[in-house]
C-alpha positions as CSV (number, residue, x, y, z in Angstrom):
1,M,25.5,3.3,42.8
2,K,24.9,-0.5,42.1
3,K,22.0,-2.3,43.7
4,V,21.6,-5.7,45.1
5,R,19.2,-8.3,43.4
6,I,17.7,-10.7,46.0
7,K,16.3,-13.8,44.1
8,I,14.6,-16.7,45.8
9,V,16.2,-19.7,44.2
10,N,15.3,-22.8,46.3
11,K,13.0,-24.0,49.0
12,H,13.8,-26.6,51.6
13,G,10.8,-28.2,53.6
14,K,7.3,-29.5,53.0
15,N,5.4,-26.5,54.0
16,G,4.9,-23.2,52.1
17,C,6.4,-19.9,53.2
18,P,4.1,-18.3,55.7
19,R,4.5,-15.1,54.1
20,G,3.6,-16.5,50.5
21,H,7.1,-16.2,49.0
22,K,8.0,-18.6,46.1
23,V,10.9,-19.6,44.2
24,G,11.4,-17.3,41.4
25,E,10.5,-14.1,43.2
26,E,13.0,-11.2,42.9
27,F,13.5,-8.1,45.0
28,I,15.8,-5.1,44.5
29,T,17.5,-3.2,47.4
30,D,19.7,0.0,47.5
31,G,19.8,-0.5,51.4
32,K,16.1,-0.2,52.2
33,T,13.9,-3.2,52.8
34,P,12.3,-4.1,49.4
35,E,8.5,-3.6,49.3
36,G,6.9,-7.1,49.8
37,L,9.9,-8.8,51.3
38,C,9.5,-10.5,54.7
39,C,11.3,-8.5,57.4
40,S,12.6,-11.7,58.9
41,A,14.1,-12.7,55.6
42,F,15.6,-9.3,55.0
43,N,17.2,-9.3,58.6
44,S,19.0,-12.3,57.6
45,I,20.1,-10.9,54.2
46,W,20.9,-7.3,55.1
47,P,24.5,-7.9,56.6
48,Y,25.4,-9.6,53.3
49,A,23.7,-7.3,51.0
50,K,25.1,-4.3,53.1
51,T,28.7,-5.7,52.4
52,L,27.9,-6.1,48.6
53,L,26.8,-2.5,48.5
54,A,29.6,-1.0,50.5
55,T,32.5,-3.0,48.7
56,Q,30.8,-3.2,45.3
57,D,32.8,-6.5,45.0
58,R,31.2,-9.5,43.2
59,K,33.3,-12.0,45.5
60,F,30.6,-11.4,48.2
61,E,27.8,-12.6,46.0
62,G,26.2,-15.7,47.2
63,T,23.1,-17.3,49.0
64,V,21.5,-16.7,52.2
65,V,18.6,-18.6,53.9
66,C,15.8,-17.3,55.8
67,P,15.3,-18.0,59.6
68,D,11.8,-19.7,59.3
69,G,11.6,-23.0,61.3
70,D,8.9,-24.6,59.0
71,V,10.4,-23.7,55.5
72,I,13.9,-22.5,54.4
73,L,13.9,-20.3,51.4
74,E,17.4,-19.7,49.8
75,Y,18.1,-16.2,48.6
76,E,20.7,-15.5,45.9
77,L,22.3,-12.1,46.2
78,S,24.1,-10.4,43.3
79,L,25.1,-6.9,42.3
80,I,23.3,-5.1,39.5
81,D,23.9,-1.7,37.8
C-alpha cells in the first residue's frame, strides 16, 4: 500500500508556527497522525490524504493549508511507494 508524503512547502504571514514547524519538514502517513505533526494541521490534511490513500490516484495530489490564524503553512501531499 502506498503512503502519503506531507511536506511543508510555503509559509504565509510574519509569525512563526506556534508548534515550531518550518518549511522543508516532511511527514509520512499511512492513515495515522504522523509523529510530530500538529493535530490541527493534520485535521485539515486528513480528508485529502484519506482520498489519496483510498483511490491511489495522483490526480488528487496537491496542497492544503493549516488553520492557524497567525501563520499559514502550506502542505504538499503526494503519494509514495
